[in-house]
Structure formats: C-alpha cells, structure tokens
C-alpha positions as CSV (number, residue, x, y, z in Angstrom):
1,M,-8.4,-106.5,-23.2
2,N,-7.1,-103.8,-25.5
3,I,-9.8,-101.2,-26.3
4,T,-9.2,-99.3,-29.5
5,A,-11.3,-96.7,-31.4
6,N,-12.9,-99.6,-33.3
7,T,-13.8,-101.7,-30.3
8,V,-17.5,-102.2,-29.8
9,V,-18.6,-102.5,-26.2
10,R,-21.7,-104.7,-25.9
11,T,-24.2,-103.8,-23.3
12,T,-27.0,-106.0,-22.1
13,R,-30.6,-105.1,-21.3
14,D,-29.6,-105.4,-17.6
15,D,-26.8,-102.9,-18.1
16,H,-29.3,-100.4,-19.5
17,M,-31.7,-101.1,-16.6
18,I,-29.0,-100.5,-14.0
19,A,-28.1,-97.2,-15.7
20,W,-31.7,-96.1,-15.8
21,L,-32.3,-97.1,-12.1
22,T,-29.1,-95.2,-11.1
23,A,-30.4,-92.1,-12.9
24,L,-33.8,-92.5,-11.3
25,A,-32.2,-92.8,-7.8
26,I,-30.2,-89.6,-8.4
27,S,-33.3,-87.8,-9.7
28,I,-35.3,-88.8,-6.6
29,H,-32.3,-87.8,-4.4
30,L,-32.3,-84.3,-6.1
31,L,-36.1,-83.9,-5.8
32,E,-36.0,-84.8,-2.1
33,S,-33.4,-82.2,-1.4
34,A,-36.0,-79.6,-2.6
35,L,-38.7,-80.7,-0.2
36,P,-39.2,-78.7,2.9
37,S,-38.3,-80.5,6.1
38,P,-40.7,-80.5,9.1
39,F,-37.7,-80.8,11.5
40,P,-33.9,-80.9,11.2
41,G,-32.4,-84.1,9.8
42,F,-35.6,-85.4,8.3
43,K,-35.6,-86.7,4.7
44,P,-38.0,-89.5,3.6
45,G,-35.2,-91.4,1.8
46,L,-37.4,-92.4,-1.1
47,A,-34.3,-92.9,-3.4
48,N,-33.6,-96.0,-1.2
49,I,-36.6,-97.6,-2.9
50,V,-34.4,-97.9,-6.0
51,T,-31.6,-99.5,-3.9
52,I,-33.9,-102.1,-2.5
53,I,-35.3,-102.9,-6.0
54,V,-31.7,-103.2,-7.4
55,L,-30.7,-105.4,-4.4
56,C,-33.7,-107.8,-4.9
57,Q,-33.5,-107.8,-8.7
58,Y,-29.8,-107.5,-9.5
59,G,-27.9,-108.4,-6.4
60,L,-25.7,-106.7,-3.8
61,K,-22.9,-105.7,-6.1
62,M,-25.2,-103.6,-8.3
63,A,-27.0,-102.1,-5.2
64,I,-23.7,-100.9,-3.9
65,W,-22.9,-99.3,-7.3
66,V,-26.2,-97.6,-7.5
67,T,-26.1,-96.3,-3.9
68,L,-22.6,-95.0,-4.1
69,L,-23.1,-93.3,-7.5
70,R,-26.4,-91.7,-6.1
71,V,-24.6,-90.2,-3.1
72,L,-21.6,-89.1,-5.1
73,I,-23.3,-87.7,-8.1
74,G,-26.2,-86.2,-6.1
75,S,-23.7,-84.4,-3.8
76,L,-21.8,-83.0,-6.9
77,L,-25.1,-81.8,-8.5
78,L,-26.3,-80.2,-5.3
79,G,-23.0,-78.7,-4.4
80,T,-22.7,-80.5,-1.1
81,F,-19.6,-82.7,-2.0
82,M,-17.3,-82.9,1.0
83,S,-19.7,-80.9,3.2
84,P,-21.2,-82.1,6.5
85,T,-24.3,-83.1,4.5
86,F,-22.2,-85.3,2.2
87,I,-20.4,-86.9,5.1
88,L,-23.7,-87.7,6.8
89,S,-25.2,-89.1,3.6
90,L,-22.1,-91.2,2.7
91,S,-21.7,-92.5,6.3
92,G,-25.3,-93.6,6.4
93,A,-25.1,-95.1,2.9
94,V,-21.9,-97.1,3.6
95,A,-23.3,-98.4,6.9
96,T,-26.5,-99.4,5.2
97,L,-24.6,-101.2,2.5
98,L,-22.5,-103.0,5.1
99,M,-25.8,-104.1,6.9
100,L,-27.3,-105.1,3.6
101,T,-24.2,-107.2,2.9
102,L,-24.5,-108.9,6.2
103,A,-28.2,-109.5,5.8
104,S,-27.8,-110.8,2.3
105,S,-25.0,-113.1,3.3
106,L,-27.0,-114.4,6.2
107,S,-30.1,-115.0,4.0
108,Q,-27.9,-117.2,1.7
109,V,-26.8,-119.3,4.6
110,F,-30.2,-119.3,6.2
111,P,-32.7,-119.0,3.3
112,A,-35.7,-119.0,5.7
113,W,-34.3,-115.8,7.2
114,A,-34.4,-113.8,3.9
115,P,-36.0,-110.5,4.9
116,G,-37.4,-109.5,1.5
117,A,-37.9,-105.9,0.3
118,I,-39.7,-104.6,3.4
119,G,-37.2,-106.2,5.8
120,Y,-34.2,-104.9,3.9
121,S,-35.7,-101.5,3.6
122,V,-36.6,-101.2,7.3
123,M,-33.2,-102.5,8.4
124,G,-31.5,-100.1,5.9
125,A,-33.5,-97.1,7.1
126,M,-32.8,-97.8,10.8
127,T,-29.1,-98.4,10.1
128,H,-28.9,-95.3,8.1
129,I,-30.4,-93.0,10.7
130,S,-28.5,-94.6,13.6
131,V,-25.2,-94.1,11.9
132,Q,-26.0,-90.6,10.6
133,F,-27.1,-89.6,14.1
134,Y,-23.9,-91.0,15.6
135,V,-21.8,-89.2,13.1
136,A,-23.7,-85.9,13.5
137,Y,-23.3,-86.1,17.3
138,S,-19.7,-87.2,17.2
139,L,-18.4,-84.7,14.5
140,F,-20.8,-81.8,14.3
141,I,-23.2,-81.2,17.2
142,Q,-22.0,-82.5,20.6
143,H,-25.1,-81.2,22.5
144,E,-27.5,-83.2,24.6
145,A,-30.5,-81.4,23.0
146,L,-29.7,-83.3,19.8
147,L,-30.8,-86.5,21.6
148,T,-34.3,-85.2,21.7
149,L,-34.5,-85.6,17.9
150,L,-33.5,-89.3,18.0
151,P,-36.9,-90.8,18.8
152,I,-38.6,-88.7,16.2
153,L,-36.0,-89.5,13.5
154,A,-36.0,-93.2,14.4
155,T,-39.8,-93.4,14.2
156,T,-39.9,-91.6,10.9
157,S,-37.2,-93.9,9.6
158,L,-39.2,-96.9,10.6
159,I,-42.3,-95.6,8.9
160,F,-40.6,-94.4,5.7
161,G,-38.4,-97.6,5.6
162,A,-41.6,-99.7,5.7
163,I,-43.3,-97.5,3.0
164,S,-40.2,-97.7,0.8
165,G,-40.1,-101.5,1.2
166,I,-43.8,-101.8,0.3
167,V,-43.3,-99.6,-2.8
168,A,-40.3,-101.7,-3.8
169,M,-42.2,-104.9,-3.3
170,A,-45.0,-103.6,-5.5
171,V,-42.6,-102.6,-8.3
172,L,-40.5,-105.8,-8.3
173,P,-43.0,-108.0,-10.1
174,E,-43.4,-105.5,-12.9
175,L,-39.7,-105.2,-13.4
176,E,-39.3,-109.0,-13.3
177,A,-42.0,-109.3,-16.0
178,R,-40.0,-106.9,-18.2
179,R,-36.7,-108.6,-17.7
C-alpha cells in the first residue's frame, strides 16, 4: 500500500478504544510511580487492570501492544528508560505476556479451563513479581536479605492481582455494552 499526502487512513471505534486504553494504562502507571511505597519493590500494579480488560475484550495481540507501550512510554516519561527500574518493569511485563499467551492458548484448546479476568490477573501478578524478583536478585542485589521480601511481595501480588481482576471483571460488561 502506497501512502501519500492524500491518503485517508480509516480508524475504527475499536482503534480509538485501544488508543484510549493505552493512554489510560500509561496514566495509571505514572500515577502509581508517585505513590509512596510501604516497602522496597512494592507497587500495586493497577495499570494491569487495563491489560486484563484489553486481553478479555480485544485479545492477546492488543494486550501485548498496550502493555509494551505502557512500559516503554511510561519509562520515557518518568526518565527511567534503560535503568534498573525499566529492566525490572520490562522483564516482568514480558514474562507476564508470555504467561498470558500460554494461558490464552490453553484456554482455546481447553475452553473449560479459561481463567477469566481474575484468573488472568492473579497469574499475571504472580508471574510478574516472580520474574522481577529473580531479575533483581540475579542482576542487582545478590544478598540473602532480599529473600525476606519475597513472601511479602508474593502476598501483596496475590492480593492486588485479585483486586485488579475483580475491577477488570466489573468494567468489562460496561465496555461490552459500549462496543
């Protein structure tokens, strides 16, 4: 396709919704970075609500786009691009997307196994924190004292993963009605 100055690119309502949801995920990501943390490494991950909504509403391909754009643009806006924070964020996001790809594929083969918004969110949160912890320990802080944070981080990930899934599940019917 040859695009010239006179070419009109047609966008759909879904294109606009994906752009809006990406902007929302980036905004939530930026707001979360301003929240005080009760302990190192803690972030509620509320921007992942948007990822789960996009996954359930628009599919895996769009969820991958929204997540990667959120991590990349968020890090550029926060000034953390290529920093340890960015590496941890990207590693957790990529691992989560791989897990969501596997879970989504399995749910197509075994429809009764489809985890839904809460299941996807909890699996994503647990994958995210596990990989981030592994990367942090492997690359940045090789000290046994770091291991004392793992139970706390895993527990908060489980809790906030469930909360994010519940919020996504509550929002999905509203978005479906507007589609």
